[in-house]
Biopython code that builds the backbone (N, CA, C, O; Angstrom):
import numpy as np
from Bio.PDB.StructureBuilder import StructureBuilder

atoms = [
    (1, "MET", "N", (0.827, -1.174, 0.037)),
    (1, "MET", "CA", (0.004, -0.006, -0.066)),
    (1, "MET", "C", (0.863, 1.240, -0.054)),
    (1, "MET", "O", (0.605, 2.185, -0.800)),
    (2, "TRP", "N", (1.876, 1.247, 0.782)),
    (2, "TRP", "CA", (2.699, 2.454, 0.954)),
    (2, "TRP", "C", (3.543, 2.707, -0.350)),
    (2, "TRP", "O", (3.789, 3.853, -0.727)),
    (3, "ILE", "N", (3.979, 1.579, -1.026)),
    (3, "ILE", "CA", (4.696, 1.721, -2.315)),
    (3, "ILE", "C", (3.737, 2.202, -3.330)),
    (3, "ILE", "O", (4.148, 3.082, -4.087)),
    (4, "ILE", "N", (2.646, 1.815, -3.458)),
    (4, "ILE", "CA", (1.694, 2.343, -4.373)),
    (4, "ILE", "C", (1.290, 3.733, -4.130)),
    (4, "ILE", "O", (1.049, 4.459, -5.095)),
    (5, "LEU", "N", (1.192, 4.176, -2.900)),
    (5, "LEU", "CA", (0.938, 5.563, -2.579)),
    (5, "LEU", "C", (2.146, 6.371, -2.929)),
    (5, "LEU", "O", (2.026, 7.481, -3.448)),
    (6, "ASN", "N", (3.341, 5.821, -2.649)),
    (6, "ASN", "CA", (4.562, 6.595, -2.981)),
    (6, "ASN", "C", (4.694, 6.847, -4.437)),
    (6, "ASN", "O", (4.985, 7.968, -4.855)),
    (7, "TYR", "N", (4.477, 5.773, -5.268)),
    (7, "TYR", "CA", (4.677, 5.969, -6.679)),
    (7, "TYR", "C", (3.529, 6.911, -7.357)),
    (7, "TYR", "O", (3.819, 7.657, -8.292)),
    (8, "SER", "N", (2.344, 6.840, -6.881)),
    (8, "SER", "CA", (1.276, 7.669, -7.343)),
    (8, "SER", "C", (1.455, 9.113, -7.071)),
    (8, "SER", "O", (1.149, 9.961, -7.910)),
    (9, "CYS", "N", (1.977, 9.424, -5.837)),
    (9, "CYS", "CA", (2.250, 10.660, -5.393)),
    (9, "CYS", "C", (3.510, 11.238, -6.295)),
    (9, "CYS", "O", (3.508, 12.393, -6.719)),
    (10, "TRP", "N", (4.382, 10.481, -6.493)),
    (10, "TRP", "CA", (5.517, 10.869, -7.324)),
    (10, "TRP", "C", (4.992, 11.284, -8.713)),
    (10, "TRP", "O", (5.400, 12.286, -9.301)),
    (11, "ALA", "N", (4.071, 10.452, -9.188)),
    (11, "ALA", "CA", (3.560, 10.775, -10.608)),
    (11, "ALA", "C", (2.748, 12.078, -10.647)),
    (11, "ALA", "O", (2.857, 12.895, -11.561)),
    (12, "ILE", "N", (1.923, 12.219, -9.590)),
    (12, "ILE", "CA", (1.047, 13.415, -9.551)),
    (12, "ILE", "C", (1.976, 14.558, -9.321)),
    (12, "ILE", "O", (1.748, 15.587, -9.958)),
    (13, "LEU", "N", (3.026, 14.525, -8.476)),
    (13, "LEU", "CA", (3.910, 15.695, -8.204)),
    (13, "LEU", "C", (4.634, 16.026, -9.496)),
    (13, "LEU", "O", (4.768, 17.212, -9.797)),
    (14, "PHE", "N", (5.133, 15.030, -10.313)),
    (14, "PHE", "CA", (5.841, 15.182, -11.548)),
    (14, "PHE", "C", (4.877, 15.958, -12.550)),
    (14, "PHE", "O", (5.288, 16.939, -13.170)),
    (15, "ILE", "N", (3.760, 15.546, -12.662)),
    (15, "ILE", "CA", (2.804, 16.162, -13.645)),
    (15, "ILE", "C", (2.452, 17.546, -13.097)),
    (15, "ILE", "O", (2.361, 18.515, -13.851)),
    (16, "ASN", "N", (2.257, 17.627, -11.800)),
    (16, "ASN", "CA", (1.972, 19.035, -11.206)),
    (16, "ASN", "C", (2.952, 20.089, -11.390)),
    (16, "ASN", "O", (2.623, 21.203, -11.798)),
    (17, "PHE", "N", (4.240, 19.748, -11.079)),
    (17, "PHE", "CA", (5.153, 20.836, -11.370)),
    (17, "PHE", "C", (5.529, 21.102, -12.732)),
    (17, "PHE", "O", (6.051, 22.175, -13.036)),
    (18, "ILE", "N", (5.278, 20.119, -13.642)),
    (18, "ILE", "CA", (5.532, 20.463, -15.032)),
    (18, "ILE", "C", (4.344, 21.463, -15.445)),
    (18, "ILE", "O", (4.557, 22.487, -16.093)),
    (19, "TRP", "N", (3.139, 21.087, -15.030)),
    (19, "TRP", "CA", (1.958, 22.026, -15.274)),
    (19, "TRP", "C", (2.089, 23.353, -14.649)),
    (19, "TRP", "O", (1.760, 24.374, -15.252)),
    (20, "GLY", "N", (2.581, 23.360, -13.402)),
    (20, "GLY", "CA", (2.516, 24.576, -12.661)),
    (20, "GLY", "C", (3.764, 25.553, -13.091)),
    (20, "GLY", "O", (3.652, 26.779, -13.078)),
    (21, "LEU", "N", (4.864, 24.927, -13.441)),
    (21, "LEU", "CA", (6.005, 25.795, -13.841)),
    (21, "LEU", "C", (6.012, 26.282, -15.269)),
    (21, "LEU", "O", (6.777, 27.170, -15.646)),
    (22, "THR", "N", (5.076, 25.635, -16.111)),
    (22, "THR", "CA", (4.841, 26.192, -17.490)),
    (22, "THR", "C", (3.571, 27.204, -17.512)),
    (22, "THR", "O", (3.157, 27.611, -18.598)),
    (23, "ARG", "N", (3.067, 27.534, -16.509)),
    (23, "ARG", "CA", (1.905, 28.448, -16.626)),
    (23, "ARG", "C", (2.447, 29.846, -16.446)),
    (23, "ARG", "O", (3.472, 30.074, -15.804)),
    (24, "SER", "N", (1.687, 30.809, -17.063)),
    (24, "SER", "CA", (2.163, 32.210, -16.885)),
    (24, "SER", "C", (1.426, 33.078, -15.892)),
    (24, "SER", "O", (1.837, 34.160, -15.474)),
    (25, "MET", "N", (0.269, 32.473, -15.554)),
    (25, "MET", "CA", (-0.589, 33.279, -14.464)),
    (25, "MET", "C", (-0.110, 32.864, -13.147)),
    (25, "MET", "O", (0.136, 31.689, -12.876)),
    (26, "LYS", "N", (0.024, 33.864, -12.306)),
    (26, "LYS", "CA", (0.626, 33.650, -11.004)),
    (26, "LYS", "C", (-0.283, 32.862, -10.112)),
    (26, "LYS", "O", (0.210, 32.163, -9.227)),
    (27, "LYS", "N", (-1.573, 32.929, -10.286)),
    (27, "LYS", "CA", (-2.596, 32.158, -9.603)),
    (27, "LYS", "C", (-2.384, 30.689, -9.732)),
    (27, "LYS", "O", (-2.336, 29.942, -8.755)),
    (28, "HIS", "N", (-2.252, 30.275, -11.035)),
    (28, "HIS", "CA", (-2.060, 28.920, -11.412)),
    (28, "HIS", "C", (-0.723, 28.358, -10.771)),
    (28, "HIS", "O", (-0.671, 27.199, -10.362)),
    (29, "VAL", "N", (0.323, 29.200, -10.702)),
    (29, "VAL", "CA", (1.538, 28.816, -10.176)),
    (29, "VAL", "C", (1.449, 28.499, -8.674)),
    (29, "VAL", "O", (2.000, 27.513, -8.186)),
    (30, "ILE", "N", (0.688, 29.432, -7.929)),
    (30, "ILE", "CA", (0.398, 29.360, -6.583)),
    (30, "ILE", "C", (-0.357, 28.103, -6.252)),
    (30, "ILE", "O", (-0.031, 27.421, -5.280)),
    (31, "ASP", "N", (-1.370, 27.778, -7.046)),
    (31, "ASP", "CA", (-2.261, 26.635, -6.864)),
    (31, "ASP", "C", (-1.398, 25.381, -7.038)),
    (31, "ASP", "O", (-1.469, 24.468, -6.216)),
    (32, "SER", "N", (-0.593, 25.327, -8.089)),
    (32, "SER", "CA", (0.404, 24.184, -8.225)),
    (32, "SER", "C", (1.337, 24.061, -7.139)),
    (32, "SER", "O", (1.667, 22.941, -6.746)),
    (33, "MET", "N", (1.827, 25.187, -6.580)),
    (33, "MET", "CA", (2.742, 25.008, -5.366)),
    (33, "MET", "C", (2.132, 24.363, -4.233)),
    (33, "MET", "O", (2.731, 23.537, -3.544)),
    (34, "MET", "N", (0.813, 24.772, -4.013)),
    (34, "MET", "CA", (0.157, 24.292, -2.793)),
    (34, "MET", "C", (-0.116, 22.736, -3.056)),
    (34, "MET", "O", (0.083, 21.943, -2.135)),
    (35, "ILE", "N", (-0.521, 22.341, -4.164)),
    (35, "ILE", "CA", (-0.683, 20.960, -4.445)),
    (35, "ILE", "C", (0.603, 20.153, -4.355)),
    (35, "ILE", "O", (0.667, 19.040, -3.832)),
    (36, "ALA", "N", (1.602, 20.790, -4.895)),
    (36, "ALA", "CA", (3.054, 20.055, -4.705)),
    (36, "ALA", "C", (3.383, 19.927, -3.255)),
    (36, "ALA", "O", (3.835, 18.857, -2.845)),
    (37, "ARG", "N", (3.195, 20.923, -2.452)),
    (37, "ARG", "CA", (3.482, 20.729, -0.967)),
    (37, "ARG", "C", (2.703, 19.557, -0.391)),
    (37, "ARG", "O", (3.281, 18.741, 0.326)),
    (38, "LEU", "N", (1.466, 19.452, -0.669)),
    (38, "LEU", "CA", (0.576, 18.373, -0.258)),
    (38, "LEU", "C", (1.281, 17.102, -0.626)),
    (38, "LEU", "O", (1.623, 16.343, 0.282)),
    (39, "PHE", "N", (1.516, 16.817, -1.816)),
    (39, "PHE", "CA", (2.042, 15.582, -2.273)),
    (39, "PHE", "C", (3.395, 15.285, -1.907)),
    (39, "PHE", "O", (3.670, 14.098, -1.731)),
    (40, "TYR", "N", (4.411, 16.266, -1.741)),
    (40, "TYR", "CA", (5.710, 15.849, -1.189)),
    (40, "TYR", "C", (5.646, 15.625, 0.157)),
    (40, "TYR", "O", (6.573, 14.976, 0.640)),
    (41, "TRP", "N", (4.699, 16.041, 0.939)),
    (41, "TRP", "CA", (4.572, 15.659, 2.308)),
    (41, "TRP", "C", (4.111, 14.239, 2.438)),
    (41, "TRP", "O", (4.512, 13.514, 3.348)),
    (42, "ILE", "N", (3.232, 13.836, 1.483)),
    (42, "ILE", "CA", (2.738, 12.428, 1.525)),
    (42, "ILE", "C", (3.908, 11.577, 1.084)),
    (42, "ILE", "O", (4.126, 10.495, 1.630)),
    (43, "ILE", "N", (4.699, 12.067, 0.060)),
    (43, "ILE", "CA", (5.893, 11.270, -0.307)),
    (43, "ILE", "C", (6.797, 11.032, 0.848)),
    (43, "ILE", "O", (7.221, 9.903, 1.096)),
    (44, "VAL", "N", (7.114, 12.127, 1.594)),
    (44, "VAL", "CA", (8.037, 12.034, 2.797)),
    (44, "VAL", "C", (7.572, 10.973, 3.778)),
    (44, "VAL", "O", (8.321, 10.093, 4.201)),
    (45, "ILE", "N", (6.289, 11.103, 4.119)),
    (45, "ILE", "CA", (5.681, 10.191, 5.061)),
    (45, "ILE", "C", (5.805, 8.761, 4.581)),
    (45, "ILE", "O", (6.249, 7.866, 5.300)),
    (46, "SER", "N", (5.382, 8.579, 3.303)),
    (46, "SER", "CA", (5.434, 7.122, 2.871)),
    (46, "SER", "C", (6.848, 6.634, 2.708)),
    (46, "SER", "O", (7.038, 5.434, 2.906)),
    (47, "GLN", "N", (7.916, 7.434, 2.359)),
    (47, "GLN", "CA", (9.205, 7.087, 2.364)),
    (47, "GLN", "C", (9.682, 6.752, 3.721)),
    (47, "GLN", "O", (10.392, 5.760, 3.884)),
    (48, "VAL", "N", (9.347, 7.494, 4.681)),
    (48, "VAL", "CA", (9.718, 7.041, 6.053)),
    (48, "VAL", "C", (9.276, 5.664, 6.396)),
    (48, "VAL", "O", (10.053, 4.840, 6.877)),
    (49, "VAL", "N", (7.942, 5.399, 6.130)),
    (49, "VAL", "CA", (7.371, 4.081, 6.463)),
    (49, "VAL", "C", (8.179, 2.986, 5.578)),
    (49, "VAL", "O", (8.597, 1.963, 6.119)),
    (50, "ILE", "N", (8.340, 3.185, 4.484)),
    (50, "ILE", "CA", (9.139, 2.214, 3.496)),
    (50, "ILE", "C", (10.589, 2.088, 4.068)),
    (50, "ILE", "O", (11.146, 0.992, 4.147)),
    (51, "ALA", "N", (11.181, 3.267, 4.467)),
    (51, "ALA", "CA", (12.509, 3.049, 4.907)),
    (51, "ALA", "C", (12.727, 2.415, 6.224)),
    (51, "ALA", "O", (13.768, 1.807, 6.471)),
    (52, "LEU", "N", (11.720, 2.550, 7.108)),
    (52, "LEU", "CA", (11.686, 1.782, 8.412)),
    (52, "LEU", "C", (11.632, 0.275, 8.200)),
    (52, "LEU", "O", (12.158, -0.489, 9.009)),
    (53, "ARG", "N", (11.001, -0.147, 7.123)),
    (53, "ARG", "CA", (10.835, -1.509, 6.726)),
    (53, "ARG", "C", (12.072, -1.986, 5.950)),
    (53, "ARG", "O", (12.417, -3.162, 6.069)),
    (54, "SER", "N", (12.676, -1.249, 5.259)),
    (54, "SER", "CA", (13.738, -1.566, 4.314)),
    (54, "SER", "C", (15.162, -1.183, 4.755)),
    (54, "SER", "O", (16.125, -1.478, 4.047)),
    (55, "PHE", "N", (15.290, -0.572, 5.844)),
    (55, "PHE", "CA", (16.622, -0.112, 6.136)),
    (55, "PHE", "C", (17.600, -1.176, 6.570)),
    (55, "PHE", "O", (18.791, -0.934, 6.375)),
    (56, "HIS", "N", (17.255, -2.350, 7.147)),
    (56, "HIS", "CA", (18.007, -3.564, 7.464)),
    (56, "HIS", "C", (18.558, -4.221, 6.099)),
    (56, "HIS", "O", (19.584, -4.901, 6.121)),
    (57, "ARG", "N", (17.872, -4.002, 4.971)),
    (57, "ARG", "CA", (18.314, -4.557, 3.694)),
    (57, "ARG", "C", (19.160, -3.660, 2.930)),
    (57, "ARG", "O", (20.162, -4.110, 2.374)),
    (58, "HIS", "N", (18.823, -2.325, 2.843)),
    (58, "HIS", "CA", (19.543, -1.378, 1.990)),
    (58, "HIS", "C", (19.774, 0.016, 2.784)),
    (58, "HIS", "O", (19.172, 1.042, 2.470)),
    (59, "PRO", "N", (20.609, -0.047, 3.733)),
    (59, "PRO", "CA", (20.743, 1.139, 4.547)),
    (59, "PRO", "C", (21.381, 2.315, 3.781)),
    (59, "PRO", "O", (21.061, 3.469, 4.064)),
    (60, "LEU", "N", (22.265, 2.045, 2.830)),
    (60, "LEU", "CA", (22.847, 3.133, 2.029)),
    (60, "LEU", "C", (21.871, 3.611, 1.090)),
    (60, "LEU", "O", (21.802, 4.835, 0.986)),
    (61, "LEU", "N", (21.070, 2.886, 0.354)),
    (61, "LEU", "CA", (20.184, 3.244, -0.572)),
    (61, "LEU", "C", (19.016, 4.157, 0.107)),
    (61, "LEU", "O", (18.472, 5.085, -0.491)),
    (62, "VAL", "N", (18.728, 3.784, 1.360)),
    (62, "VAL", "CA", (17.594, 4.502, 2.066)),
    (62, "VAL", "C", (18.117, 6.004, 2.397)),
    (62, "VAL", "O", (17.431, 7.019, 2.279)),
    (63, "VAL", "N", (19.362, 5.951, 2.800)),
    (63, "VAL", "CA", (19.949, 7.303, 3.116)),
    (63, "VAL", "C", (20.031, 8.238, 1.900)),
    (63, "VAL", "O", (19.627, 9.401, 1.896)),
    (64, "ILE", "N", (20.643, 7.550, 0.793)),
    (64, "ILE", "CA", (20.748, 8.237, -0.472)),
    (64, "ILE", "C", (19.383, 8.721, -0.956)),
    (64, "ILE", "O", (19.190, 9.872, -1.346)),
    (65, "GLY", "N", (18.442, 7.762, -0.905)),
    (65, "GLY", "CA", (17.028, 8.163, -1.398)),
    (65, "GLY", "C", (16.412, 9.378, -0.594)),
    (65, "GLY", "O", (15.772, 10.273, -1.147)),
    (66, "ALA", "N", (16.639, 9.330, 0.621)),
    (66, "ALA", "CA", (16.106, 10.465, 1.553)),
    (66, "ALA", "C", (16.850, 11.827, 1.290)),
    (66, "ALA", "O", (16.273, 12.902, 1.449)),
    (67, "ILE", "N", (17.926, 11.746, 0.954)),
    (67, "ILE", "CA", (18.849, 12.967, 0.574)),
    (67, "ILE", "C", (18.314, 13.490, -0.632)),
    (67, "ILE", "O", (17.989, 14.675, -0.717)),
    (68, "ILE", "N", (18.195, 12.647, -1.614)),
    (68, "ILE", "CA", (17.869, 13.033, -2.965)),
    (68, "ILE", "C", (16.442, 13.596, -2.983)),
    (68, "ILE", "O", (16.208, 14.591, -3.668)),
    (69, "THR", "N", (15.442, 12.983, -2.234)),
    (69, "THR", "CA", (14.066, 13.370, -2.057)),
    (69, "THR", "C", (14.017, 14.792, -1.410)),
    (69, "THR", "O", (13.333, 15.695, -1.892)),
    (70, "LEU", "N", (14.773, 14.935, -0.303)),
    (70, "LEU", "CA", (14.890, 16.263, 0.214)),
    (70, "LEU", "C", (15.448, 17.385, -0.584)),
    (70, "LEU", "O", (15.036, 18.540, -0.480)),
    (71, "MET", "N", (16.458, 16.986, -1.432)),
    (71, "MET", "CA", (17.004, 17.975, -2.396)),
    (71, "MET", "C", (16.009, 18.325, -3.479)),
    (71, "MET", "O", (15.909, 19.460, -3.944)),
    (72, "LEU", "N", (15.230, 17.221, -3.883)),
    (72, "LEU", "CA", (14.242, 17.472, -4.986)),
    (72, "LEU", "C", (13.162, 18.456, -4.406)),
    (72, "LEU", "O", (12.748, 19.369, -5.121)),
    (73, "ILE", "N", (12.698, 18.287, -3.123)),
    (73, "ILE", "CA", (11.762, 19.205, -2.373)),
    (73, "ILE", "C", (12.277, 20.497, -2.472)),
    (73, "ILE", "O", (11.577, 21.418, -2.893)),
    (74, "ALA", "N", (13.575, 20.672, -2.081)),
    (74, "ALA", "CA", (14.151, 22.085, -1.969)),
    (74, "ALA", "C", (14.285, 22.629, -3.373)),
    (74, "ALA", "O", (13.982, 23.803, -3.584)),
    (75, "LEU", "N", (14.714, 21.861, -4.331)),
    (75, "LEU", "CA", (14.612, 22.384, -5.674)),
    (75, "LEU", "C", (13.233, 22.817, -6.273)),
    (75, "LEU", "O", (13.122, 23.769, -7.046)),
    (76, "THR", "N", (12.243, 22.077, -5.871)),
    (76, "THR", "CA", (10.859, 22.322, -6.308)),
    (76, "THR", "C", (10.524, 23.745, -5.655)),
    (76, "THR", "O", (10.097, 24.671, -6.345)),
    (77, "GLU", "N", (10.738, 23.852, -4.332)),
    (77, "GLU", "CA", (10.457, 25.160, -3.706)),
    (77, "GLU", "C", (11.195, 26.216, -4.246)),
    (77, "GLU", "O", (10.660, 27.321, -4.333)),
    (78, "THR", "N", (12.388, 26.036, -4.635)),
    (78, "THR", "CA", (13.145, 27.287, -5.281)),
    (78, "THR", "C", (12.596, 27.565, -6.654)),
    (78, "THR", "O", (12.520, 28.724, -7.060)),
    (79, "ALA", "N", (12.207, 26.531, -7.387)),
    (79, "ALA", "CA", (11.685, 26.770, -8.678)),
    (79, "ALA", "C", (10.322, 27.545, -8.563)),
    (79, "ALA", "O", (10.050, 28.450, -9.352)),
    (80, "TYR", "N", (9.533, 27.185, -7.621)),
    (80, "TYR", "CA", (8.323, 27.947, -7.497)),
    (80, "TYR", "C", (8.408, 29.282, -6.983)),
    (80, "TYR", "O", (7.601, 30.153, -7.309)),
    (81, "GLY", "N", (9.419, 29.483, -6.140)),
    (81, "GLY", "CA", (9.773, 30.804, -5.635)),
    (81, "GLY", "C", (10.272, 31.718, -6.730)),
    (81, "GLY", "O", (9.898, 32.887, -6.823)),
    (82, "ARG", "N", (11.109, 31.160, -7.533)),
    (82, "ARG", "CA", (11.668, 32.013, -8.638)),
    (82, "ARG", "C", (10.606, 32.167, -9.759)),
    (82, "ARG", "O", (10.627, 33.183, -10.453)),
    (83, "LYS", "N", (9.651, 31.172, -9.970)),
    (83, "LYS", "CA", (8.591, 31.352, -10.866)),
    (83, "LYS", "C", (7.758, 32.562, -10.463)),
    (83, "LYS", "O", (7.348, 33.293, -11.365)),
    (84, "GLN", "N", (7.465, 32.845, -9.190)),
    (84, "GLN", "CA", (6.779, 33.843, -8.734)),
    (84, "GLN", "C", (7.473, 35.322, -8.925)),
    (84, "GLN", "O", (6.853, 36.372, -9.092)),
    (85, "ASP", "N", (8.746, 35.184, -8.868)),
    (85, "ASP", "CA", (9.597, 36.302, -9.058)),
    (85, "ASP", "C", (9.943, 36.436, -10.529)),
    (85, "ASP", "O", (9.348, 35.771, -11.377)),
    (86, "VAL", "N", (10.904, 37.296, -10.829)),
    (86, "VAL", "CA", (11.400, 37.491, -12.271)),
    (86, "VAL", "C", (12.545, 36.501, -12.684)),
    (86, "VAL", "O", (12.827, 36.292, -13.864)),
    (87, "ASN", "N", (13.177, 35.914, -11.637)),
    (87, "ASN", "CA", (14.413, 35.280, -11.750)),
    (87, "ASN", "C", (14.225, 33.728, -12.286)),
    (87, "ASN", "O", (15.146, 32.923, -12.153)),
    (88, "TYR", "N", (13.159, 33.419, -12.808)),
    (88, "TYR", "CA", (12.884, 31.913, -13.200)),
    (88, "TYR", "C", (13.688, 31.654, -14.424)),
    (88, "TYR", "O", (13.814, 32.475, -15.333)),
    (89, "SER", "N", (14.234, 30.454, -14.402)),
    (89, "SER", "CA", (14.967, 30.019, -15.583)),
    (89, "SER", "C", (14.448, 28.535, -15.920)),
    (89, "SER", "O", (14.302, 27.710, -15.017)),
    (90, "PRO", "N", (14.179, 28.241, -17.260)),
    (90, "PRO", "CA", (13.678, 27.030, -17.547)),
    (90, "PRO", "C", (14.649, 25.812, -17.164)),
    (90, "PRO", "O", (14.287, 24.638, -17.086)),
    (91, "LYS", "N", (15.804, 26.243, -16.963)),
    (91, "LYS", "CA", (16.828, 25.164, -16.505)),
    (91, "LYS", "C", (16.370, 24.361, -15.294)),
    (91, "LYS", "O", (16.603, 23.159, -15.170)),
    (92, "LEU", "N", (15.674, 25.134, -14.368)),
    (92, "LEU", "CA", (15.072, 24.524, -13.190)),
    (92, "LEU", "C", (14.117, 23.431, -13.455)),
    (92, "LEU", "O", (14.171, 22.366, -12.839)),
    (93, "LEU", "N", (13.237, 23.690, -14.373)),
    (93, "LEU", "CA", (12.204, 22.757, -14.812)),
    (93, "LEU", "C", (12.923, 21.503, -15.393)),
    (93, "LEU", "O", (12.541, 20.385, -15.046)),
    (94, "TRP", "N", (13.865, 21.645, -16.193)),
    (94, "TRP", "CA", (14.600, 20.558, -16.730)),
    (94, "TRP", "C", (15.348, 19.781, -15.801)),
    (94, "TRP", "O", (15.468, 18.565, -15.954)),
    (95, "LEU", "N", (15.882, 20.421, -14.811)),
    (95, "LEU", "CA", (16.489, 19.811, -13.709)),
    (95, "LEU", "C", (15.728, 18.977, -12.936)),
    (95, "LEU", "O", (16.154, 17.895, -12.534)),
    (96, "LEU", "N", (14.353, 19.504, -12.636)),
    (96, "LEU", "CA", (13.276, 18.661, -11.891)),
    (96, "LEU", "C", (12.971, 17.518, -12.782)),
    (96, "LEU", "O", (12.945, 16.400, -12.268)),
    (97, "VAL", "N", (12.743, 17.646, -14.024)),
    (97, "VAL", "CA", (12.473, 16.579, -14.998)),
    (97, "VAL", "C", (13.343, 15.461, -14.934)),
    (97, "VAL", "O", (12.922, 14.305, -14.956)),
    (98, "ILE", "N", (14.767, 15.823, -14.842)),
    (98, "ILE", "CA", (15.663, 14.802, -14.797)),
    (98, "ILE", "C", (15.769, 14.108, -13.466)),
    (98, "ILE", "O", (15.917, 12.887, -13.403)),
    (99, "ALA", "N", (15.688, 14.954, -12.296)),
    (99, "ALA", "CA", (15.948, 14.547, -10.931)),
    (99, "ALA", "C", (14.848, 13.704, -10.445)),
    (99, "ALA", "O", (15.130, 12.786, -9.676)),
    (100, "THR", "N", (13.651, 13.897, -10.792)),
    (100, "THR", "CA", (12.533, 13.033, -10.357)),
    (100, "THR", "C", (12.582, 11.609, -10.739)),
    (100, "THR", "O", (12.416, 10.734, -9.889)),
    (101, "PRO", "N", (12.803, 11.335, -11.987)),
    (101, "PRO", "CA", (13.011, 9.851, -12.291)),
    (101, "PRO", "C", (14.168, 9.226, -11.553)),
    (101, "PRO", "O", (14.122, 8.045, -11.209)),
    (102, "ILE", "N", (15.249, 10.036, -11.295)),
    (102, "ILE", "CA", (16.341, 9.358, -10.673)),
    (102, "ILE", "C", (15.944, 9.114, -9.125)),
    (102, "ILE", "O", (16.384, 8.126, -8.536)),
    (103, "ALA", "N", (15.150, 9.987, -8.528)),
    (103, "ALA", "CA", (14.727, 9.693, -7.137)),
    (103, "ALA", "C", (13.696, 8.565, -7.116)),
    (103, "ALA", "O", (13.615, 7.797, -6.158)),
    (104, "VAL", "N", (12.927, 8.483, -8.171)),
    (104, "VAL", "CA", (11.894, 7.274, -8.277)),
    (104, "VAL", "C", (12.759, 5.986, -8.392)),
    (104, "VAL", "O", (12.451, 5.007, -7.713)),
    (105, "CYS", "N", (13.758, 5.955, -9.173)),
    (105, "CYS", "CA", (14.536, 4.742, -9.474)),
    (105, "CYS", "C", (15.262, 4.345, -8.201)),
    (105, "CYS", "O", (15.409, 3.145, -7.969)),
    (106, "ILE", "N", (15.687, 5.179, -7.432)),
    (106, "ILE", "CA", (16.479, 4.915, -6.108)),
    (106, "ILE", "C", (15.379, 4.468, -5.154)),
    (106, "ILE", "O", (15.662, 3.537, -4.401)),
    (107, "GLN", "N", (14.236, 4.975, -5.088)),
    (107, "GLN", "CA", (13.153, 4.549, -4.259)),
    (107, "GLN", "C", (12.771, 3.152, -4.780)),
    (107, "GLN", "O", (12.395, 2.371, -3.906)),
    (108, "THR", "N", (12.797, 2.728, -5.954)),
    (108, "THR", "CA", (12.507, 1.444, -6.542)),
    (108, "THR", "C", (13.460, 0.438, -5.967)),
    (108, "THR", "O", (13.091, -0.655, -5.537)),
    (109, "LEU", "N", (14.729, 0.866, -5.979)),
    (109, "LEU", "CA", (15.857, -0.036, -5.510)),
    (109, "LEU", "C", (15.658, -0.303, -4.074)),
    (109, "LEU", "O", (15.936, -1.417, -3.631)),
    (110, "VAL", "N", (15.186, 0.656, -3.290)),
    (110, "VAL", "CA", (14.938, 0.370, -1.870)),
    (110, "VAL", "C", (13.841, -0.587, -1.644)),
    (110, "VAL", "O", (13.865, -1.419, -0.737)),
    (111, "ASN", "N", (12.788, -0.440, -2.568)),
    (111, "ASN", "CA", (11.602, -1.266, -2.352)),
    (111, "ASN", "C", (12.003, -2.742, -2.546)),
    (111, "ASN", "O", (11.447, -3.587, -1.844)),
    (112, "TYR", "N", (12.858, -3.079, -3.380)),
    (112, "TYR", "CA", (13.219, -4.481, -3.644)),
    (112, "TYR", "C", (14.527, -4.852, -3.172)),
    (112, "TYR", "O", (14.940, -6.000, -3.336)),
]
sb = StructureBuilder()
sb.init_structure("model")
sb.init_model(0)
sb.init_chain("A")
sb.init_seg("    ")
for serial, (resi, resn, name, xyz) in enumerate(atoms, 1):
    if name == "N":
        sb.init_residue(resn, " ", resi, " ")
    sb.init_atom(name, np.array(xyz, "f"), 0.0, 1.0, " ", f" {name:<3s}", serial, name[0])
structure = sb.get_structure()
């Protein structure tokens, strides 16, 4: 159950920040940011539960996965913050598009 919840939240978060960071209206960006915050909290909670069950098998992968997830959350917040200001660069979106599948792959390795 936690693995399915984790994967579905990653997918929704991925689609959400692509949708939110490509919008030009500030209201849509703020809505997308709030939705992203909800889903990355669910991701963190589900990863903690999965990590507690998987730490004895893959301790290094659990730690690396947690660090990458936290870095991805920080990058998401930075991208949304810059999108609301003038300093937004599309490189942030591409970095998120590349980093999210890496985080999901590491989480998959932790699960098995």
